[in-house]
VOPAGU-2260 file (C-alpha; in pm, 1 decimal, decimal comma):
REM VOPAGU-2260
SITE   aa  ch    i         X         Y         Z
SITE  MET   A    0       4,0       0,9      -3,1
SITE  ILE   A    1     110,9     356,8     -63,6
SITE  TYR   A    2      -1,4     614,9     199,0
SITE  THR   A    3      45,1     979,0     155,9
SITE  ILE   A    4      62,7    1219,6     438,6
SITE  THR   A    5     -42,3    1565,2     415,4
SITE  LEU   A    6     -18,4    1752,8     746,0
SITE  ASN   A    7    -143,3    2080,3     632,7
SITE  PRO   A    8    -412,3    2022,1     392,8
SITE  SER   A    9    -614,4    2296,2     239,1
SITE  ILE   A   10    -889,5    2407,8       5,0
SITE  ASP   A   11    -715,0    2570,1    -275,0
SITE  TYR   A   12    -973,3    2835,7    -389,7
SITE  ILE   A   13    -897,5    2935,6    -755,1
SITE  VAL   A   14    -994,9    3276,4    -853,7
SITE  GLU   A   15    -961,7    3419,6   -1211,5
SITE  VAL   A   16   -1045,0    3808,8   -1286,1
SITE  ASP   A   17    -946,9    4005,2   -1588,0
SITE  GLU   A   18    -784,3    4296,4   -1397,3
SITE  LEU   A   19    -682,2    4306,2   -1002,3
SITE  LYS   A   20    -779,0    4669,2    -898,5
SITE  LEU   A   21    -633,9    4694,2    -542,7
SITE  GLY   A   22    -872,6    4867,8    -327,7
SITE  GLY   A   23   -1169,2    4856,5    -533,8
SITE  LEU   A   24   -1449,1    4592,5    -662,7
SITE  ASN   A   25   -1342,8    4311,1    -837,0
SITE  ARG   A   26   -1560,5    4042,7   -1011,1
SITE  MET   A   27   -1467,7    3674,6   -1083,2
SITE  ASN   A   28   -1478,1    3542,7   -1432,3
SITE  ARG   A   29   -1427,2    3217,3   -1275,0
SITE  ASP   A   30   -1348,7    3025,0    -964,6
SITE  LEU   A   31   -1279,8    2676,3    -868,2
SITE  LYS   A   32   -1219,4    2488,7    -529,2
SITE  LEU   A   33   -1001,6    2189,0    -521,0
SITE  PRO   A   34    -863,7    1981,9    -237,3
SITE  GLY   A   35    -525,6    2095,7    -177,8
SITE  GLY   A   36    -205,0    1998,8      -1,7
SITE  LYS   A   37     111,0    1812,1    -148,3
SITE  GLY   A   38      31,0    1469,6     -32,6
SITE  ILE   A   39    -333,4    1524,3    -167,7
SITE  ASN   A   40    -218,2    1597,5    -489,2
SITE  VAL   A   41      24,8    1316,4    -496,9
SITE  SER   A   42    -296,2    1069,0    -404,4
SITE  ARG   A   43    -501,2    1229,8    -684,4
SITE  ILE   A   44    -228,3    1147,5    -926,7
SITE  LEU   A   45    -203,4     787,6    -789,9
SITE  ASN   A   46    -537,6     763,2    -825,8
SITE  GLN   A   47    -554,7     847,9   -1193,7
SITE  LEU   A   48    -255,5     594,3   -1276,8
SITE  GLY   A   49    -469,0     338,4   -1082,0
SITE  ALA   A   50    -220,8     305,4    -786,6
SITE  ASP   A   51    -405,9     184,5    -485,3
SITE  ASN   A   52    -302,3     434,3    -202,8
SITE  THR   A   53    -459,1     592,3     122,3
SITE  ALA   A   54    -453,6     975,9     213,4
SITE  ILE   A   55    -358,7    1055,3     580,1
SITE  GLY   A   56    -312,5    1354,1     765,2
SITE  PHE   A   57    -530,8    1627,2     957,0
SITE  LEU   A   58    -868,9    1729,9     861,8
SITE  GLY   A   59   -1113,8    1987,5    1034,5
SITE  GLY   A   60   -1428,4    2186,8    1021,2
SITE  PHE   A   61   -1616,0    2259,4     727,5
SITE  THR   A   62   -1305,2    2268,0     513,1
SITE  GLY   A   63   -1188,7    1968,5     607,0
SITE  ARG   A   64   -1535,2    1790,6     529,3
SITE  PHE   A   65   -1535,2    1961,2     193,3
SITE  ILE   A   66   -1171,9    1776,3     107,4
SITE  ASN   A   67   -1266,1    1459,9     272,9
SITE  GLU   A   68   -1604,5    1421,8      34,7
SITE  LYS   A   69   -1411,7    1560,3    -262,6
SITE  LEU   A   70   -1156,0    1289,5    -239,5
SITE  GLN   A   71   -1395,1    1009,3    -183,3
SITE  GLU   A   72   -1616,4    1143,3    -467,2
SITE  ASP   A   73   -1285,9    1033,5    -659,5
SITE  ASN   A   74   -1274,3     695,1    -496,6
SITE  ILE   A   75    -967,3     808,8    -331,0
SITE  ARG   A   76    -923,1     571,5      11,8
SITE  THR   A   77    -900,2     818,7     318,4
SITE  ASP   A   78    -794,6     786,1     680,9
SITE  PHE   A   79    -748,0    1162,1     812,7
SITE  VAL   A   80    -758,2    1217,9    1184,4
SITE  THR   A   81   -1031,8    1496,7    1262,8
SITE  ILE   A   82    -911,0    1784,3    1449,6
SITE  ALA   A   83   -1099,9    2058,8    1637,3
SITE  ASP   A   84    -977,9    2324,4    1417,8
SITE  ASP   A   85   -1063,1    2424,6    1088,5
SITE  THR   A   86    -838,3    2318,0     786,7
SITE  ARG   A   87    -715,1    2611,9     592,7
SITE  ILE   A   88    -808,8    2772,9     265,8
SITE  ASN   A   89    -545,4    2883,3      15,7
SITE  ILE   A   90    -599,5    3135,5    -226,7
SITE  LYS   A   91    -488,7    3148,3    -591,6
SITE  LEU   A   92    -556,9    3460,8    -764,4
SITE  LYS   A   93    -530,3    3458,2   -1158,1
SITE  HIS   A   94    -502,0    3792,8   -1318,6
SITE  GLY   A   95    -258,9    3792,6   -1596,4
SITE  GLU   A   96     -17,7    3644,9   -1344,2
SITE  GLU   A   97     -64,9    3432,9   -1022,7
SITE  THR   A   98     -77,1    3568,6    -689,2
SITE  GLU   A   99     -97,5    3320,0    -396,8
SITE  ILE   A  100    -204,6    3373,6     -36,6
SITE  ASN   A  101    -206,7    3089,4     188,2
SITE  GLY   A  102    -365,0    3044,8     487,8
SITE  LEU   A  103    -244,2    2955,8     852,6
SITE  GLY   A  104    -229,4    2629,0     951,8
SITE  PRO   A  105    -464,6    2484,7    1193,4
SITE  ALA   A  106    -363,8    2448,5    1578,1
SITE  ILE   A  107    -317,3    2050,9    1633,5
SITE  SER   A  108    -317,9    1933,7    1964,2
SITE  ALA   A  109     -85,6    1660,1    2096,1
SITE  GLU   A  110    -344,6    1409,7    2120,0
SITE  GLU   A  111    -418,6    1484,0    1766,2
SITE  ALA   A  112     -70,5    1434,3    1659,1
SITE  GLU   A  113     -53,5    1114,6    1830,0
SITE  LEU   A  114    -347,3     978,8    1681,0
SITE  LEU   A  115    -181,8    1004,0    1367,5
SITE  LEU   A  116     159,7     830,4    1454,6
SITE  HIS   A  117     -83,5     545,8    1592,4
SITE  LYS   A  118    -269,6     526,2    1260,1
SITE  LEU   A  119     103,5     453,8    1118,4
SITE  SER   A  120     173,6     174,3    1347,6
SITE  SER   A  121      28,3     -79,4    1144,1
SITE  LEU   A  122     254,6       6,3     856,7
SITE  GLN   A  123     428,9    -321,9     713,8
SITE  LYS   A  124     742,1    -385,8     524,6
SITE  GLY   A  125     661,3    -315,2     146,7
SITE  ASP   A  126     439,5      -5,9     226,7
SITE  ILE   A  127     581,8     317,7     102,5
SITE  VAL   A  128     480,8     650,1     287,4
SITE  ILE   A  129     504,8     965,1     120,2
SITE  LEU   A  130     580,1    1274,7     311,6
SITE  SER   A  131     520,6    1614,0     155,7
SITE  GLY   A  132     439,2    1992,2     208,3
SITE  SER   A  133     478,6    2206,6     531,0
SITE  VAL   A  134     431,9    2095,3     865,4
SITE  PRO   A  135     166,8    2318,1    1121,7
SITE  PRO   A  136     384,2    2527,6    1328,5
SITE  SER   A  137     202,5    2340,5    1646,1
SITE  LEU   A  138     312,5    2036,4    1538,7
SITE  GLY   A  139     700,9    2149,9    1631,4
SITE  THR   A  140    1004,2    2127,5    1374,5
SITE  ASP   A  141    1061,7    1742,0    1465,9
SITE  PHE   A  142     723,1    1592,6    1370,9
SITE  TYR   A  143     843,5    1453,2    1037,3
SITE  ASP   A  144    1126,4    1284,2    1209,0
SITE  ARG   A  145     882,4    1147,9    1425,1
SITE  LEU   A  146     706,6    1008,0    1141,2
SITE  ILE   A  147    1024,4     879,8     948,8
SITE  LYS   A  148    1109,1     663,2    1282,5
SITE  VAL   A  149     764,3     479,5    1304,5
SITE  CYS   A  150     827,3     391,7     926,4
SITE  LYS   A  151    1175,8     284,1     997,6
SITE  GLN   A  152    1043,9      61,3    1282,0
SITE  THR   A  153     773,0    -116,6    1097,4
SITE  GLY   A  154     994,3    -174,2     767,2
SITE  ALA   A  155     819,4      61,2     534,3
SITE  GLU   A  156     996,8     289,5     284,8
SITE  PHE   A  157     935,2     652,6     273,0
SITE  VAL   A  158     959,3     918,4      29,6
SITE  ILE   A  159     998,2    1305,8     141,4
SITE  ASP   A  160     946,2    1589,9     -44,5
SITE  THR   A  161    1039,8    1908,8     146,4
SITE  THR   A  162    1334,7    2123,0     195,7
SITE  GLY   A  163    1596,1    2268,6     427,3
SITE  PRO   A  164    1690,1    2104,3     751,9
SITE  ALA   A  165    1388,8    1860,9     762,8
SITE  LEU   A  166    1525,5    1702,0     407,4
SITE  MET   A  167    1912,7    1706,4     530,3
SITE  GLU   A  168    1769,8    1525,4     863,9
SITE  ALA   A  169    1590,0    1257,4     670,3
SITE  LEU   A  170    1859,1    1154,9     457,8
SITE  GLU   A  171    2050,8     941,5     715,4
SITE  HIS   A  172    1726,0     727,3     722,1
SITE  ALA   A  173    1758,8     608,1     364,9
SITE  PRO   A  174    1462,7     751,6     187,1
SITE  LEU   A  175    1374,6     615,7    -135,2
SITE  LEU   A  176    1348,5     918,4    -313,5
SITE  VAL   A  177    1385,7    1278,0    -256,9
SITE  LYS   A  178    1311,3    1531,8    -540,3
SITE  PRO   A  179    1462,3    1890,9    -497,7
SITE  ASN   A  180    1429,7    2132,0    -768,9
SITE  HIS   A  181    1747,9    2279,9    -907,1
SITE  HIS   A  182    1694,5    2615,4    -694,9
SITE  GLU   A  183    1598,7    2395,4    -369,3
SITE  LEU   A  184    1913,5    2180,7    -440,5
SITE  ALA   A  185    2134,6    2493,6    -469,8
SITE  GLU   A  186    1970,9    2667,0    -147,4
SITE  LEU   A  187    2024,7    2340,1      47,0
SITE  PHE   A  188    2395,7    2342,2      11,2
SITE  GLY   A  189    2425,5    2722,2      14,0
SITE  VAL   A  190    2577,0    2746,1    -340,6
SITE  THR   A  191    2490,5    2887,3    -680,4
SITE  ILE   A  192    2455,2    2595,2    -930,5
SITE  ASN   A  193    2493,7    2714,9   -1292,0
SITE  THR   A  194    2551,6    2370,6   -1471,7
SITE  ARG   A  195    2389,8    2026,7   -1523,5
SITE  GLU   A  196    2737,7    1858,6   -1389,4
SITE  GLU   A  197    2706,6    2074,5   -1079,1
SITE  LEU   A  198    2344,3    1946,8   -1026,9
SITE  VAL   A  199    2485,4    1579,4   -1062,5
SITE  LEU   A  200    2769,2    1678,3    -820,1
SITE  TYR   A  201    2518,1    1819,2    -554,4
SITE  GLY   A  202    2268,5    1520,2    -608,5
SITE  ARG   A  203    2520,4    1278,5    -556,0
SITE  LYS   A  204    2592,7    1420,2    -223,5
SITE  LEU   A  205    2205,4    1349,9    -117,9
SITE  LEU   A  206    2294,9     979,2    -237,9
SITE  GLU   A  207    2620,4    1008,9     -20,6
SITE  ALA   A  208    2435,4    1117,5     272,8
SITE  GLY   A  209    2155,2     842,2     265,7
SITE  ALA   A  210    1893,8     879,3       3,5
SITE  LYS   A  211    1843,1     574,6    -226,9
SITE  HIS   A  212    1751,3     781,1    -528,9
SITE  VAL   A  213    1737,3    1154,4    -650,4
SITE  LEU   A  214    1505,7    1319,4    -874,9
SITE  ILE   A  215    1600,9    1673,4    -981,8
SITE  SER   A  216    1322,7    1889,3   -1147,2
SITE  MET   A  217    1469,4    2175,5   -1385,5
SITE  ALA   A  218    1172,0    2332,2   -1530,6
SITE  GLY   A  219    1207,1    2378,6   -1913,0
SITE  GLU   A  220    1544,5    2202,8   -1889,1
SITE  GLY   A  221    1389,4    1885,7   -1834,5
SITE  ALA   A  222    1484,6    1667,8   -1507,7
SITE  LEU   A  223    1775,5    1440,8   -1385,5
SITE  PHE   A  224    1736,1    1094,5   -1187,8
SITE  ILE   A  225    2050,1    1010,5   -1003,9
SITE  THR   A  226    2118,3     667,0    -876,3
SITE  LYS   A  227    2450,2     521,9    -720,9
SITE  SER   A  228    2530,4     389,3   -1037,7
SITE  GLU   A  229    2386,0     578,9   -1321,9
SITE  VAL   A  230    2246,3     947,6   -1399,5
SITE  HIS   A  231    1993,9    1003,7   -1657,3
SITE  HIS   A  232    1856,3    1285,2   -1812,8
SITE  ALA   A  233    1470,4    1323,5   -1940,7
SITE  ASN   A  234    1350,0    1629,1   -2160,5
SITE  VAL   A  235    1017,9    1817,0   -2096,3
SITE  PRO   A  236     713,7    1743,7   -2361,7
SITE  LYS   A  237     589,0    2038,8   -2542,8
SITE  GLY   A  238     304,9    2220,7   -2439,2
SITE  THR   A  239     142,4    2547,1   -2311,5
SITE  VAL   A  240     220,0    2606,9   -1901,8
SITE  LYS   A  241    -109,9    2701,0   -1775,9
SITE  ASN   A  242     -80,7    2589,8   -1375,9
SITE  SER   A  243     190,6    2616,0   -1143,7
SITE  VAL   A  244      31,6    2421,9    -869,5
SITE  GLY   A  245      86,7    2046,4    -818,9
SITE  ALA   A  246     347,6    1975,1   -1120,9
SITE  GLY   A  247     601,2    1855,0    -839,4
SITE  ASP   A  248     361,7    1674,8    -663,5
SITE  SER   A  249     244,2    1504,6    -958,0
SITE  MET   A  250     582,8    1395,8   -1042,4
SITE  ILE   A  251     633,5    1210,1    -735,9
SITE  GLY   A  252     300,1    1064,7    -783,4
SITE  GLY   A  253     390,4     946,9   -1142,3
SITE  PHE   A  254     722,9     802,7   -1038,7
SITE  VAL   A  255     592,7     620,1    -714,9
SITE  GLY   A  256     286,5     471,8    -885,5
SITE  THR   A  257     478,6     338,7   -1188,9
SITE  TYR   A  258     744,6     205,1    -949,2
SITE  VAL   A  259     526,1       7,1    -764,7
SITE  GLN   A  260     343,6    -143,9   -1032,6
SITE  SER   A  261     620,1    -239,5   -1278,5
SITE  GLY   A  262     962,4    -220,1   -1056,3
SITE  ASN   A  263    1133,7     -23,0   -1342,9
SITE  LEU   A  264    1306,6     280,3   -1218,7
SITE  LEU   A  265    1364,7     437,3   -1550,0
SITE  GLU   A  266     976,6     392,3   -1679,8
SITE  ALA   A  267     911,7     550,5   -1329,9
SITE  PHE   A  268    1133,6     831,8   -1432,1
SITE  ARG   A  269     946,1     891,0   -1774,1
SITE  THR   A  270     586,5     871,0   -1606,0
SITE  GLY   A  271     711,2    1131,0   -1344,6
SITE  VAL   A  272     825,7    1364,2   -1593,0
SITE  ALA   A  273     504,1    1325,5   -1791,2
SITE  SER   A  274     289,6    1359,3   -1505,1
SITE  GLY   A  275     462,8    1681,0   -1395,1
SITE  SER   A  276     438,8    1805,0   -1745,9
SITE  ALA   A  277      82,1    1719,5   -1789,1
SITE  THR   A  278     -38,5    1920,7   -1473,8
SITE  ALA   A  279     170,8    2215,3   -1561,2
SITE  PHE   A  280     -47,1    2203,6   -1895,5
SITE  SER   A  281    -375,9    2164,9   -1712,2
SITE  ASP   A  282    -618,3    2386,9   -1514,1
SITE  ASP   A  283    -623,5    2129,4   -1232,5
SITE  LEU   A  284    -402,6    1811,0   -1176,4
SITE  ALA   A  285    -292,3    1559,4   -1470,2
SITE  THR   A  286    -571,1    1323,5   -1596,0
SITE  ARG   A  287    -466,4     951,7   -1707,3
SITE  GLU   A  288    -502,8    1035,1   -2069,9
SITE  LEU   A  289    -277,8    1340,3   -2097,5
SITE  ILE   A  290     -26,1    1157,4   -1882,3
SITE  ASP   A  291     -11,4     871,9   -2141,2
SITE  GLU   A  292       2,6    1098,4   -2428,1
SITE  LEU   A  293     313,6    1271,7   -2297,9
SITE  ARG   A  294     474,8    1003,4   -2190,7
SITE  ASN   A  295     553,2     922,8   -2549,3
SITE  GLN   A  296     712,8    1259,0   -2588,8
SITE  VAL   A  297     975,3    1170,4   -2311,5
SITE  THR   A  298    1309,0    1084,1   -2409,9
SITE  ILE   A  299    1552,0     946,3   -2162,8
SITE  THR   A  300    1932,4     976,0   -2197,8
SITE  ALA   A  301    2228,8     813,5   -1984,5
SITE  ILE   A  302    2474,4    1090,1   -1916,8
């Protein structure tokens, strides 16, 4: 089983206006409410690919009920901890360019946090847990570490998609996959990266620190997949970018879903790149049809 964990979900409220008039009245051309949060995005892509998964995390209030109902309508299995506080709303305001206003994370009690840890105690060897997104401040800075320790105790693999100290601290526990983009990788090591060779160099440092596989997204320059023995590059399919939300999550969903189903790392890489691109070219997250179409445009080259 694949489990996605979203500690700080949201309703993504997408609002489109022709022109934004600060201090004046604005009328929407279109709006859309979607279940949001990085782990939830991964679950939705896994679902498109037919990969069985369960979405876990914290949900509360009317906003939490909306998210849970939307996921269940799409036949995504959920097992969230119900919390007293309301799940947040993130506003994505499109007005030629996009402005984001992210809501505050809910206050999560120690008892609610323990309920989530208890849910994970039933993990088994062969399960994969995907940890992604921000951590509400009330959980403290070590909550990812506590989740990872549960994974290790049960024999489950884990994937982590975060940045900064939380990512560096996770490496010693041998994550199955880490996926920084090229900017995040540079920030992680406090350097400026200008070439593909430098990306490979610092990607290998993540392997040396404990990661089993490293996937580096490079926007229009494609992506790199680095293992202990090989480095591969994938191009980006052609298309018009419409959406900046969820492309990285889609890449992880495409990779993990295909890896679990086929065991083929390079096909997982190919589907991950196609899934990320398909979301970037869509108003919402990628569909299976578009992922399949773009997969044929992804060329993988050993470097």
